N, C-alpha and C positions, 0 to 999 in steps of 0.2 A: 378201123372197119369192123373188126371182131367185136369191139366194145359197143359200137352202134347196133350191131345185130343182137347183142345180148339185151340192150335196152328195148329193142323192138319186140323181142320174144317175151320180155317180162311184162309188157304193157297190159295184156289181157288178164294177167293175174289180179290186177288191182281194180278191174272193172266190176261194177255191181251187176250181178246176174239177175235177170228177171225170172220170176217163178210164180206159180200159183200153188197155194197150200189148200188141199181139198179134204172134205169129210171130217171137219173138225167142229167142235162146239165153240163158237166165238162169243167172247165176253167183252163187248166194246167199252163197258163202264158208263159211257154216255148214252147208251141205248140198250134196249132189251137184248138178251142173249139169243143167238141163232144156232139151233142144232143142225148138224150136217151141213154146215156152211163152208164157204171158201173165201180165201183172202188173196188178192193179187198184188204183187210188188214189182216195181221197176225203178231203176235208177236210185235205189235206196229209199224210195217213197212208197206209201200205200196208195195203190191205184183205186181199189174198191174192195168191199167185202159184202157178202150177202149169201142168200140161199142158193142163188144161181149166178155164178161168175164164169164167163167164157174165157178160156185160155187161148191166147193168140198162137199162131203157128210157130213151131220151134221153141216155144217157151217151156221151160222145165216145169213138170208137175210133180208135187210131193204129196203122197197119200198119208194123211194123218188120222186115219180111222181110229176112233176111240179116244182121241186126244183133245185137249182144251187149249184155246189161245186167249191169253190175257195181255193187256198193255204192259210193257216193261215197268218195273217199279222204280221209284226215285227215293233214295236215302237223303234226307234234307239237312243232315248235319254230320260231316265226317272230316277227317284230315287226310283223306285218300290222296295218294300220290305225293304227299309232302312229308309224311311221317311213316317210317318203316318199323323200326324197333324202338319203342319208347325209351328204353334204358340205354340205348346207344346214341350218344349225342350227335355223332357224325351223320346219322341217318335221319335226322329231324331238321327240316327247314322251316321252323316255326318261330314265333315270338321274336320279331325283329327288335333291335335296340331303338329306343326313342319313345316319347310319350304320344306323339302324333305322327303316324306313318300311313296315312290314307293311300299313298302312292304304291304301297306294296300290293302285288297282284298274285294271288294264289295260283292262277292258271299257268303262268309262265314257269313256275317251279314244279309243275306236275310231272311226276316220273311215270311214263306209260308202262315201264317195265316193273313197277312195284308188284311184289308177290300178293299184296292185298287185293289188287284189281281182279285177277281171275278167280280168286277164292270167293270174293263178294258177288261177282256177277253170276256165278254158277247157281245161285239161289233165285235168279229171276230179276236181279237188280241191274238195270241197263244204264242208269244215270245216277250221279251223286252230286250233292253240293259240297264242294271242298272249301273249308274255312281257312283263312290265312293264319290262324293261330288257335291254340287250344283255349277252351273257355275256362279251364281250371288252373292256368299258369299265368305268371306275370305279376304276382302280388309282392309287394315289398314289406318292409318292417311296419308294424302297426296296421297292416291290412291295406296300405296305400297301393293303388294300382300304378305300376310303372308304365304300362302301355295302355293308352285310353282308346284312341282311334287306331285300329290294329291292321287295317288293310282290306282289300276287296275279295269277297268270296266269289266262287265261280260254279256254274252248272256244267258238268262235263259228262260226255259219253264214256262208257266203260270199255271202249275199244278204239284203237287208233295207233298210228305210228308216233305221233308227237302231240304236244298240247294244242297246236294249231288244228290238227285233225279232230281232237276230242272236245274242244271247247264249244259249248252251245250258247251260253250267256257268260261272257268273260268278266262282266261286272254285275254280279247278281245281288250286290248289296255291300255296304260298308260296315264291317264289324266294329262294334264299340263295347268297351267295358265301362258300364255306367258307374260313376263313383257311388260308394255305399259307406254308411257308418258302420265300421267294423271295430269292435272292442276286443275280440279274441284273436290272439296271434298264434299261428301254427309254426312250430319250430322246424328245423331242417329234418328232424326225425319224424317220419310219417306217424301220425296219430298222437304225437306229443304236443300238448298245448302249452305255450309259454304264458307268462303272467299277463293278465288282461290290462289294457290301458284304460284310463278314465274316459267316460263318455264325452266329457268336454273336449279332451284332446282329439278323440276320434272325430268329433263334429267339426273341429277346426280343419282337420285333414280333408274331410268331405267337402266343406265349403270352399277350401282353396282349390281343390281339383275341379269342382263345378265351375268356379270362376275361370279357370284355365280353359275349360271346354267352351264356355260362352265367348271368351276372348278369341279363341281360335276360329269359331264359327263367324264371328264378326269380321275378323281379318279376311276370311275366305270370301265373305260377301263383298267386302271392299275391293278385293282382287277381281271378283266377277264383274263389278260395276266398272272398274278401270279397264278391263279387257273389252267389254262391250262398247265403252266410250272411245276405245283406241287412243288412250292417253299417251302423250308424247314420252312420258317417263315410265311407261309400262314395261315391267320386266317379268318374263315367265318364271313361275315357281311351281315345282313339281307337286308339292304338298297341296297347295291351293287349287292347282289344276285338277287334281284327283277328287277334289270336293265338288266340282261343278256338276257332275251327273246327279249327285245327291241334292244339291241346292236347286237344280232345275227340275226335280221330280222324276228323273229318268231311272234312278236307282234308289232302293230303300235303305234305311238304317237298320242294321241287325243288332239287337241288344238282348243279351241273356238277362232274364228277370225271373228268378225262381218264386219270389214271395210277393204278396199283395202290396206291401209298401213300395218295393222297388218298381213294380208294375205301374203303380199310380204315378210315381216320380218320373219314370221313363215316358209315359204317355203325355204328361204335362210338358216335359222337355221337348218332345217331338212336335207338339202343338205350338209351343213357343217359337221353335225354329222353323216351323212350317215344312217339315220333311215327312216322307212316307216312312212307315215303321213296320217291322216284323219282329215279334217277340220270340225269343229262343228259350228253350229249356224251362218253360213254365211248369211248375210243379205244385205250387200251393197258392192259387190266385185268390181264393176267398171271395169276397164280395166284389172284387175288381172285375169279375167276369162280365158284369153289366156294363162297366166302363169300356172294356175291350170291345164288346158288341156295339155299343153306342158309337164308337169311333171307327168301327169296321176294320179292325186290325187283325191280320192273320197271325197264327201261332204255330210254332214248331214245338210240339210237346217234348218233355223229357221222356226217357224210356219208361213204359208202363211197368217194367220189371224192376225199376228202382225201388229201394226201400223208402218208406215215408221219411220226410225231412226231419220230423220231430218225433220223439219217443211216444208221445201221447196222441199222435195222429192215427186215424183208422188204418188198419192193415191194408185195406184196398184203395188207399188214397190215390196212388199212381195208376192202378188198374182202371179206376172209374173216371179219371179226369177227362180222357177223350170223349166219353159219353156225355159228360157234363157240358163240354164245349159244343158238342153236336146239338144238344137240347137248347142251348142258348143261341144257336144260329151262327156260331163263329167258325170261319173257315180255318182248318188246321191241317197239318201234315205231321209225319213221323220222322224222327232222326235218331240215330244211335249215339252220336257225339263221340265216336271212336272209330277205329279201323278194325281191331281184332274181332269185334262182334257185329260188324256192319252187315254181314250176310244174314243175320238173324232178324232183320227188319220186318219181314212178314209175320214172324212169330210174336214180335212185340205187338203188332196190330191185332193178332189173334187173341192175346190176353185182354185187350180192350174190348173186343167183341164179346168175350165171355162175361164181361162186367158192364154190359149195358149199351155198348156202341153197336148200332145196326151194321150188319155185314156189308151192305152196299156202301155205307158211309166210310167204312174202313178201307174198302177197295179204292174209293175215290181219293181218300186221303193219301194213299200210297201211289197214286197215279196222276189223274187230271188235276186234282186240287193242289197237289205238290207242284206240278208244272206251272199252274196259273199263279201260285203264290210267288214263284221266283221268275216270272216273266217269260216262260217258255211254253205256255199253253198252246201256242200256235205251231209249235214244232214237234212236241212229243206229249206223252201223258194219256193218249187214247188211240183208238184205231181209226180215227177219222181220215177221210180222203185227203191226200196231199201232205200228211204228216210223215215224219221220219218213221221208217219201218222198224220200230223198237218194240218187240213183243217176245213173249216167252211161251213155249209150247210144253204143256205138262200132262201128266196122266191123272190129274185130279185138282182139288182145291189148293191154291198156292199158300194158303194160310195153315194148311195141315202139314205137320212135320213129316209124315210118311209119304207125302207127294214127291214124285221124282220129276225133275226138269229134263225133258227129252231133247229139246232144241232151244236155242236162244239166238234171236236176230237183233242186231244193232246196225242201224242205217242200212237195213236190207241184207247185211252180211250174216251168214250162218257161223256164229262164233263158236270156237272149240270150247268144250266144257272141262277140259283137263286143267289141272292146277297143281301147285306144290303138294297139297294134301292128298290128292288122288294119286300123284306119282309116288309119294311115300307109302301110301296104302298098298299100291301094286308091288312096290319094291319088297316090302316086308311080308306081304301076303304070299309072295312066290318064294320066300326063303326056304331052302331045303334043310 
């Protein structure tokens, strides 16, 4: 009886409180800004926003005079929730064994208690794309990729009790390491390069891997046909079952492609296999920009603060790439491809703005464009009616380092802004 009473008393704690936030400058991203506006939230959803929004009786009213409201930002490439300390093997749930593991799901391994989550969201990031594996690991001798199809990425909210609470799109795409011709081998010691292998040998490895990929896709299609035909000898297979959303056009293929040659090969492969494609970590596309636009392929750029790939590249190659994609009419988003610097996402975009990307385009790339690229544009990414109440309240421009986040809402919940770093700051700042 006592236990039942405790459950009864606890219930209201988890209810989403309705409220109206007044006297704020609203930046919807998909519409012109509204000075002195209000935004109404109920049941974790945005009810409406505008210059005049009436508050229902007994609904909490928050005065945000002098503050600004922006949609929550989305970091489109992280290992959030599945990698804690890179150098501690036990805290990393990445890089599964096997060449083809499309059944691996990043979302179910997500640790909601990761210290990276509150540290990242305190800068206005309300959602992330969690990759099932690192883009920089998994290479074997001679540059051969040990893991090719690496599992399913997921779009998750940055607040919740478990992965079921936090998952927005649990299959946001299938991550693939596309075979490449690699002649330089990196040894176990970071920065030390072993003897190069002949081009002919590297080409053989590349051709063999590409053949394996084609064979796997063919086998998955045969499985799809047999399942639809309800063949008498049909047997379920978790690997091929995980391929069905990709083959049916419900999920895209996510492929890292830094350089022009790889980009062209990946696009040709996607067209051959008739699958949707998102290019990741694009850094030096060259003339393939026209090909990307022609095929209407979205891009998640590498960090603008990255060093140029080659020593004779322009110093601002990474800074100016988002602006080039924008001018070409390519939809793109930003990702940090790490956890430790995931919170710096808006500052990465700010560098791109300084080198030719229009400010409005940068904000869209951080919000609505990112959401649409990964199939959650109807759920989050803007302040439109009916969407999840994911927004950040600041005292200025979120792309400016000096701007302070005053409040953060995820699914309509006012999320606490404390984290490990603020706790350590307070601890040592109060030391006598």
